[in-house]
C-alpha positions in Angstrom: 358.5 172.8 -58.4 355.2 171.4 -57.6 354.3 167.7 -57.7 357.5 166.3 -59.1 356.1 162.7 -58.4 353.3 163.1 -60.0 354.7 165.0 -63.3 356.9 162.0 -63.5 354.0 159.7 -63.4 352.1 161.8 -66.1 355.6 161.7 -68.3 355.8 158.0 -67.8 352.1 157.2 -68.6 352.4 159.5 -71.7 355.8 157.9 -72.7 353.6 154.4 -72.6 350.7 155.0 -74.4 353.3 156.2 -77.3 355.6 153.1 -77.2 352.4 150.7 -77.2 351.0 152.8 -80.4 348.1 153.8 -78.2 348.3 157.2 -79.5 349.9 159.0 -82.9 351.5 162.2 -82.8 350.6 164.3 -79.5 347.3 162.8 -79.9 345.8 162.2 -76.4 346.7 163.4 -72.6 346.9 161.9 -69.0 346.2 164.0 -65.9 346.3 163.0 -62.3 344.0 165.0 -59.4 345.7 166.1 -55.7 343.0 168.2 -54.0 342.1 170.8 -55.9 344.8 171.0 -58.6 345.4 169.0 -61.7 348.6 167.9 -63.4 347.9 167.5 -66.8 350.3 166.8 -70.0 350.8 170.0 -72.2 348.9 170.6 -75.6 351.2 169.7 -78.6 354.9 168.3 -77.5 356.0 165.6 -78.6 355.7 162.4 -75.9 359.7 161.2 -77.3 360.3 164.7 -76.3 358.2 165.5 -73.0 359.7 166.2 -69.5 358.5 166.8 -66.0 359.1 170.7 -66.6 356.5 170.3 -69.6 353.6 168.9 -67.2 351.2 171.9 -66.4 349.7 172.4 -63.1 345.7 173.8 -62.9 343.2 174.5 -60.5 339.5 173.1 -61.1 338.9 176.5 -62.5 341.6 175.7 -65.6 343.8 178.6 -64.2 347.5 177.6 -64.4 349.0 176.9 -61.0 352.5 175.5 -62.3 353.9 175.5 -65.8 355.1 177.5 -68.7 353.1 175.5 -71.0 349.6 175.7 -72.5 347.6 172.4 -70.9 346.1 170.0 -72.7 343.5 171.2 -75.0 340.8 168.4 -73.7 341.3 170.1 -70.1 337.1 171.2 -70.4 336.6 166.9 -70.0 339.4 166.5 -67.1 337.9 168.7 -65.2 334.1 168.1 -65.9 334.9 164.4 -64.6 337.0 165.2 -61.6 333.6 167.2 -60.4 331.5 164.6 -61.1 333.6 161.6 -59.6 336.0 160.6 -56.9 338.4 159.6 -59.2 341.9 160.9 -59.1 343.3 160.0 -62.5 342.2 160.0 -66.3 344.1 158.8 -69.8 342.5 159.5 -73.0 343.8 158.1 -76.1 343.2 157.5 -79.9 344.0 153.9 -80.1 342.9 152.4 -83.3 340.5 149.6 -82.0 338.6 151.8 -79.7 338.4 154.9 -82.2 337.4 152.4 -84.9 334.9 151.1 -82.7 333.6 154.2 -82.0 332.3 155.4 -85.1 329.7 152.3 -85.5 328.5 151.4 -82.0 326.6 153.7 -79.4 327.6 151.0 -76.7 330.1 147.7 -76.3 328.1 145.1 -75.0 328.5 142.7 -72.8 330.5 139.9 -74.8 333.4 139.2 -72.5 333.9 138.6 -68.9 336.4 142.1 -69.4 333.6 144.4 -69.5 333.7 143.4 -65.3 336.8 145.6 -65.3 334.4 148.8 -66.7 331.3 148.1 -64.8 329.9 146.9 -67.8 328.7 148.0 -70.9 330.9 150.5 -72.2 329.0 153.1 -73.6 330.1 156.1 -75.9 330.0 159.8 -75.9 328.0 161.5 -78.5 330.5 163.2 -81.1 331.2 166.7 -80.4 334.1 169.5 -81.2 337.2 168.4 -79.1 338.0 170.5 -76.5 334.6 171.5 -76.0 332.6 171.8 -72.9 329.5 170.0 -74.8 332.2 167.2 -75.2 333.1 167.5 -71.2 329.1 166.8 -70.5 329.0 163.7 -73.0 331.6 162.3 -71.5 331.2 162.5 -67.8 327.5 161.1 -68.7 329.1 158.1 -70.4 331.2 157.5 -67.5 328.3 157.3 -64.8 329.2 154.0 -63.2 332.0 153.0 -65.5 335.6 153.2 -65.7 335.9 154.0 -69.4 334.0 155.4 -72.4 334.4 155.8 -76.2 334.2 159.2 -77.5 332.1 158.8 -80.7 334.5 159.7 -83.7 337.6 160.2 -81.8 339.0 157.6 -78.8 338.5 156.6 -75.7 338.9 157.4 -71.9 339.8 155.5 -68.9 339.5 156.7 -65.3 341.2 155.2 -61.8 341.6 156.1 -58.3 345.3 156.6 -59.1 347.2 156.8 -62.3 348.3 152.8 -62.2 344.5 152.3 -62.4 343.8 154.0 -65.2 346.6 153.6 -66.8 346.2 149.8 -66.7 343.0 149.8 -68.1 343.7 150.9 -71.6 345.2 147.8 -72.9 342.3 145.7 -71.9 339.9 148.6 -73.5 341.9 148.3 -76.7 341.4 144.3 -76.5 337.6 144.5 -76.1 337.2 146.9 -78.6 339.4 145.0 -81.3 337.2 141.7 -80.1 334.1 143.4 -80.4 335.6 144.5 -84.1 336.3 141.1 -84.9 332.9 139.8 -83.4 330.8 142.7 -85.8 332.8 141.6 -89.1 331.7 138.1 -88.7 327.9 138.9 -89.2 326.6 136.9 -86.9 324.4 137.5 -83.8 326.9 138.0 -80.4 326.6 136.1 -77.4 326.2 138.2 -74.6 326.8 137.7 -70.9 324.0 138.9 -68.5 324.3 141.6 -65.8 323.7 138.6 -63.2 326.7 136.9 -64.6 329.1 139.9 -64.6 328.1 140.5 -61.2 329.5 136.6 -60.2 332.7 138.2 -62.0 333.0 141.5 -60.3 333.0 139.5 -57.4 335.0 137.6 -58.4 338.0 139.7 -59.2 337.5 141.3 -55.7 339.2 138.1 -54.7 341.4 137.5 -57.7 344.4 140.0 -56.9 347.3 139.5 -54.5 
């Protein structure tokens, strides 16, 4: 079996999303890239029953290399992101706060220094039919210079140089979205952190990790 380690990592990530209530039913998906192959969660399989044999391997054209199930219906945007960036892992969620916020804003402003984890203000990709090439183009553009994007009336995407990085951003993104929703609910103007101040946070984060 190809990519056994990566398949297990995809399964573990999917189960994490379910345990943390960041997906509903079979919504959301996870992938890892290895060279010209993509290891991706299957379409319409319950996370609680998912195993390594369910994970699908496809090439960068979307052709199945190994696997008996259909890959995620959102495969087009996974391919688009991998073609346009050097990221090696993608996580797509339908978490409540990020999905709700995607309905009412075009961008999450820099109101908390956690924005540094994502490269700045987080953009909202315009709505398009799920699984469509149009949505794939919108998401790739929204991710330029960023490690996360919201999908209007849909959900969210995080990316990373490995699956640990991509999955590690999901809860921080959901926290930022929850805070922003509460700020909007006050009806008062938000205090925004300047890009220059955010650059200081980014520099400090580089020395923060052990």
